[in-house]
C-alpha positions in Angstrom: 9.0 57.1 -5.0 5.2 56.2 -4.8 5.6 55.2 -8.5 8.6 52.4 -7.5 6.1 51.5 -4.2 3.5 50.9 -6.8 5.1 48.9 -9.0 6.7 46.5 -6.2 2.9 46.1 -5.4 1.6 45.2 -8.6 4.5 42.6 -8.9 4.0 40.9 -5.5 0.3 40.7 -5.7 0.5 39.7 -9.4 2.5 36.6 -8.9 -0.5 34.5 -8.0 0.2 30.8 -7.7 -2.8 28.8 -8.7 -1.3 25.0 -9.0 2.5 24.6 -9.2 3.8 23.9 -12.8 6.1 21.0 -13.5 9.8 21.7 -14.1 10.8 19.3 -17.1 14.7 18.7 -17.7 15.5 19.9 -21.3 12.1 21.5 -21.2 10.4 23.1 -24.0 8.8 26.5 -24.0 6.6 28.1 -26.4 5.9 32.2 -26.1 2.6 32.8 -27.7 2.0 36.7 -28.4 -0.8 38.7 -28.3 0.3 41.9 -29.4 4.0 42.8 -29.6 6.2 40.6 -28.3 7.9 41.5 -24.4 10.3 38.4 -23.7 12.4 36.9 -26.5 12.8 33.2 -26.7 16.7 33.9 -25.8 16.1 35.9 -22.9 13.8 33.5 -21.5 16.0 30.6 -22.2 18.7 32.5 -20.6 16.9 33.0 -17.5 15.7 29.3 -17.0 19.2 28.5 -16.9 20.6 31.3 -15.0 18.1 30.6 -12.4 17.8 26.9 -12.2 21.0 25.1 -13.5 19.2 21.7 -12.8 17.0 22.7 -16.1 19.8 21.5 -18.4 19.0 22.7 -21.8 15.8 24.5 -22.2 14.4 25.2 -25.7 12.4 28.2 -25.9 10.7 29.1 -29.2 8.1 31.8 -30.4 4.2 29.9 -31.0 4.0 31.2 -34.4 1.4 28.2 -35.0 -0.7 29.4 -32.2 -0.4 33.2 -33.2 -1.6 32.1 -36.8 -4.5 29.8 -35.8 -8.0 32.4 -36.1 -9.9 30.1 -33.1 -6.8 30.8 -30.8 -6.5 34.4 -31.7 -9.9 34.9 -30.7 -9.7 33.3 -27.2 -6.3 35.7 -26.8 -8.2 38.6 -27.6 -11.0 37.4 -25.3 -8.0 37.3 -22.8 -6.4 40.7 -23.2 -10.4 42.1 -23.3 -10.8 40.2 -20.2 -7.9 40.3 -18.0 -8.3 41.7 -14.4 -7.3 40.7 -11.1 -10.2 39.9 -9.8 -11.0 37.1 -11.7 -9.7 33.5 -10.9 -7.9 31.4 -13.0 -10.9 29.2 -14.1 -12.8 32.2 -15.4 -10.1 32.5 -18.2 -10.5 29.2 -19.3 -11.5 28.7 -22.9 -15.0 27.2 -24.0 -14.0 26.5 -27.4 -13.1 22.8 -28.5 -10.7 23.6 -30.7 -8.8 25.7 -28.2 -9.3 23.3 -25.4 -8.1 20.6 -27.7 -4.9 22.2 -28.7 -4.2 22.9 -24.8 -4.4 19.2 -24.0 -1.9 18.3 -26.9 1.0 20.3 -25.9 2.0 17.1 -23.8 5.3 18.0 -21.9 5.8 21.4 -23.2 5.0 24.7 -21.5 2.8 27.4 -23.4 3.7 31.0 -22.2 1.5 33.5 -22.7 2.0 37.3 -22.8 -0.2 40.7 -23.7 -0.1 44.1 -22.5 -2.9 46.2 -21.0 -3.5 49.6 -19.2 0.6 49.9 -19.1 1.1 46.8 -17.7 2.2 43.3 -19.3 0.4 40.1 -18.3 1.8 36.6 -18.4 -0.4 33.2 -18.2 1.2 29.6 -18.4 -0.8 26.9 -19.7 0.3 23.6 -19.8 -1.7 19.9 -20.9 -2.8 19.3 -17.4 -5.5 21.9 -17.3 -7.2 24.3 -19.4 -7.1 27.0 -16.9 -4.0 29.0 -16.5 -1.4 27.4 -14.4 0.1 30.9 -13.2 -0.7 34.4 -13.6 1.4 37.4 -13.6 1.6 41.0 -14.3 4.3 43.5 -14.7 4.4 47.3 -15.1 5.3 47.3 -18.9 8.7 49.9 -18.1 10.0 46.9 -16.6 13.3 45.8 -18.2 12.1 42.3 -19.8 15.2 40.4 -18.8 14.3 41.1 -14.9 10.7 39.8 -16.1 12.1 36.6 -17.4 13.9 35.8 -14.8 11.7 36.6 -12.0 9.0 34.3 -13.9 11.7 31.4 -14.2 12.8 31.9 -10.8 9.1 31.6 -9.3 7.4 29.5 -11.6 10.6 26.8 -12.4 13.2 27.1 -9.8 11.8 23.3 -8.5 13.7 19.9 -9.1 13.1 18.9 -13.0 11.3 15.8 -13.8 13.1 13.7 -16.7 10.6 14.1 -19.6 8.1 10.9 -20.7 8.5 9.3 -23.7 5.1 8.7 -25.6 5.0 5.2 -24.2 5.4 6.1 -20.6 2.8 9.3 -21.1 0.1 6.8 -22.2 0.7 4.5 -19.2 0.7 7.4 -16.6 -2.5 8.7 -18.2 -3.9 5.4 -17.1 -2.8 5.6 -13.7 -5.3 6.6 -11.1 -5.6 9.8 -9.2 -5.1 10.0 -5.8 -8.8 10.3 -5.0 -9.4 6.9 -6.9 -5.9 5.2 -5.5 -7.3 6.0 -2.0 -10.7 4.3 -2.1 -10.9 0.8 -0.4 -10.7 -2.2 -2.4 -12.0 -6.1 -2.1 -9.7 -8.7 -2.0 -9.1 -12.3 -2.2 -6.2 -14.2 -1.5 -4.7 -18.1 -1.2 -1.9 -19.0 0.8 0.2 -21.6 2.2 1.9 -21.4 5.8 4.3 -22.7 7.9 5.0 -22.1 11.8 5.3 -23.5 15.3 3.2 -24.7 18.0 4.2 -23.9 22.0 1.9 -24.6 24.9 2.9 -21.2 26.9 4.0 -17.7 25.3 7.9 -17.3 26.2 8.4 -14.1 28.2 4.8 -13.6 28.5 3.4 -16.7 30.6 4.9 -18.1 33.3 6.3 -21.5 32.5 5.7 -22.6 36.2 1.9 -22.9 34.7 2.4 -25.4 32.1 5.4 -27.4 34.0 3.7 -30.3 35.6 2.0 -30.6 32.0 5.4 -30.4 29.7 6.9 -32.7 32.8 3.8 -35.3 32.3 4.7 -38.7 31.1 1.9 -41.5 30.0 1.7 -44.3 32.4 0.5 -47.8 31.1 -0.6 -46.3 28.2 -3.6 -44.6 29.9 -3.0 -42.3 32.4 -0.6 -39.1 32.6 1.6 -38.0 35.6 -0.3 -34.4 35.0 -3.3 -32.7 34.2 -5.7 -35.3 32.0 -7.9 -32.4 30.6 -5.0 -30.9 28.7 -3.8 -32.4 25.4 -0.1 -31.7 26.5 0.5 -33.6 29.6 -0.1 -36.8 26.7 1.9 -35.4 24.0 4.8 -32.9 22.8 3.7 -29.9 22.6 6.7 -27.9 20.6 6.1 -29.1 16.9 6.2 -27.4 13.7 2.8 -27.2 11.5 2.0 -26.7 7.9 -1.0 -25.3 6.3 -3.1 -23.2 3.8 -5.4 -21.1 3.6 -8.4 -18.8 1.7 -9.9 -15.9 2.5 -11.4 -12.6 1.1 -11.8 -8.9 2.4 -14.3 -6.2 1.3 -13.3 -2.4 1.5 -9.9 -3.3 3.5 -11.7 -3.4 6.6 -13.5 -6.9 7.3 -13.1 -10.3 5.6 -13.2 -14.1 6.5 -10.3 -16.6 6.4 -10.8 -20.6 6.3 -7.6 -22.6 7.1 -6.6 -26.1 7.4 -3.2 -26.9 9.6 -1.4 -30.2 10.3 1.4 -30.7 13.2 2.6 -34.2 14.4 3.5 -34.8 17.8 5.0 -37.5 19.9 3.5 -39.6 22.5 5.0 -38.3 26.0 5.8 -42.0 27.3 7.8 -42.7 30.6 10.4 -44.7 28.8 9.7 -47.5 31.2 9.5 -51.5 30.1 6.2 -51.2 29.2 6.8 -49.5 25.9 9.5 -52.3 24.6 7.1 -53.5 22.2 6.6 -50.0 20.5 7.7 -49.1 17.3 6.4 -45.6 16.7 3.5 -43.5 18.7 2.8 -40.6 17.4 -0.5 -38.3 16.7 -1.4 -36.0 13.9 -3.2 -33.0 14.7 -5.9 -31.4 12.5 -7.3 -28.2 12.7 -10.0 -26.2 10.8 -10.5 -22.6 11.3 -12.6 -19.8 10.2 -11.6 -16.3 11.4 -13.3 -12.9 11.2 -10.8 -10.2 10.3 -10.8 -6.7 10.9 -7.8 -4.8 9.3 -6.6 -1.6 7.8 -4.2 -1.0 5.1 -1.6 1.5 4.6 0.2 2.4 1.2 4.0 3.8 2.1 4.8 3.5 -1.6 2.8 3.1 -4.9 4.1 -0.9 -5.2 3.9 -1.7 -1.4 0.9 -2.2 1.1 1.1 -2.6 4.5 -1.7 -4.5 6.4 -1.7 -5.0 10.2 -5.1 -6.9 11.3 -6.7 -8.6 14.4 -8.9 -12.0 14.1 -10.7 -14.4 16.3 -10.9 -17.6 15.1 -13.7 -20.8 15.6 -11.9 -24.1 15.1 -12.6 -27.6 14.8 -9.4 -30.0 15.8 -8.9 -33.4 16.1 -6.3 -36.4 16.1 -5.2 -39.6 14.4 -2.8 -41.9 16.0 0.1 -43.3 14.4 1.0 -46.3 16.1 2.9 -49.7 15.6 4.5 -52.7 17.2 8.0 -53.9 16.7 8.2 -57.1 14.5 7.1 -60.0 16.7 5.2 -58.1 19.1 1.4 -59.0 19.6 0.2 -56.3 21.8 0.1 -56.2 25.4 -3.3 -55.6 27.3 -2.3 -52.3 28.2 -1.7 -51.3 24.7 -4.9 -52.6 23.5 -6.9 -50.9 26.0 -4.7 -47.4 25.4 -6.4 -43.4 25.9 -8.3 -42.3 23.0 -9.1 -38.7 22.4 -12.1 -37.3 21.6 -13.7 -37.6 18.2 -13.0 -33.7 17.9 -12.5 -30.6 19.6 -14.0 -27.3 19.6 -11.6 -24.4 19.8 -11.5 -20.4 19.6 -8.6 -18.3 18.9 -7.2 -14.9 18.9 -4.5 -13.6 16.2 -2.5 -10.8 15.4 -0.7 -10.4 12.0 1.3 -8.1 9.5 0.9 -8.5 6.1 2.8 -7.3 3.4 1.9 -7.1 -0.1 4.0 -6.1 -3.4 2.8 -5.1 -6.5 -1.1 -5.6 -5.4 -1.0 -9.3 -6.2 2.1 -11.2 -3.6 2.7 -11.0 0.0 3.7 -12.0 3.1 1.9 -12.6 6.4 3.3 -12.7 9.5 1.3 -13.8 12.3 1.0 -14.7 16.0 -1.9 -16.1 18.1 -3.4 -18.1 20.9 -6.1 -21.0 20.9 -7.9 -22.3 23.6 -10.1 -25.8 23.9 -13.7 -24.6 24.6 -15.7 -28.1 24.4 -18.3 -29.3 26.5 -16.8 -32.6 26.8 -14.9 -33.1 30.2 -12.7 -35.9 29.0 -9.0 -36.2 27.8 -7.6 -32.7 26.4 -11.2 -30.7 27.2 -8.7 -27.8 28.5 -6.0 -27.3 26.4 -4.2 -23.9 25.6 -1.1 -23.3 22.8 0.1 -20.6 21.2 2.0 -20.3 17.5 3.9 -18.2 15.6 4.0 -18.4 11.8 4.9 -17.2 8.2 3.0 -17.1 5.0 3.7 -16.8 1.7 0.0 -15.2 -0.5 -1.4 -14.6 -3.7 -4.2 -11.8 -4.3 -6.7 -10.6 -6.5 -8.0 -7.1 -5.6 -10.6 -5.2 -7.2 -12.9 -2.0 -6.3 
């Protein structure tokens, strides 16, 4: 009874998991023995198929070339001499360059080393990812070899198998950055085009009554609006599409700058009286130049996808150009010749929120919304104007570390 308890304790304590091995579909296993062979290749392959049907058809061989290699045999002898439950896996790494190179050349094959010592049989699992053992197990020497094979197969190779890689796929994978490198923040430069829609109020948020007088305002005699003269939207239709382009850059996926250009077109709000019978067209183009300070956070839910919520503050200059023409045969009334004029330019500030989704590192879709407010020292026409926008852009990115 006491011997049975000791055997169970040895098995329980000896199945140490240092780093979970990769389970390959239709994998190859090399059985490297120092001394008497304890588990045969046939028994081990049977155990693999029995314990995990998803492994497919594994192939198991005796690693004869390893057993005939003099330098490798010296390492096997060293292992046999020094194996102890007090040692860690890193203490069992080979030091000789030849043995290290052989381990690194295993590709996707598993090397199962076995040796007997002090009435126990030791098993060490190696693969190409490390020169130290991936797994270590110790069993009583009189334990049935088939049970040992099944125990190793279930504990080490019971996971979901992966498809084995071709040489080309393996070479590409080796060039992939490790997890630590992938988490390092990146620098970024981008170019984009954007389109969106301007309005004078925020639906569902800002009461329309705040802007009702401005939005319903009309221009009388080319000069005076019925609404507040300090708002551009007392003179022009507020709702209009805009188009633009921008260039930006960021460092460490945290802070950046962006320069942007917008253009939109707005109709003058005439009151429909006979005063304007002479007009063929009266519109204004608004041009905006924005410099934005951006703060962002990057998330990577998938290796090929990055999601970047951000907030930005914009400092803007805007100005208007007039498009006006008379009907054929009209000379223009005195009111026409003395019509109102906007200020030469306006200074504005804005606050923006956005979400950028990047694909394959270089291509992105940018959704944003924001509010802008005129902040000019002039007290003339349009000196107190607020509007909001929603927009979508497409971008090309250049990213590096």
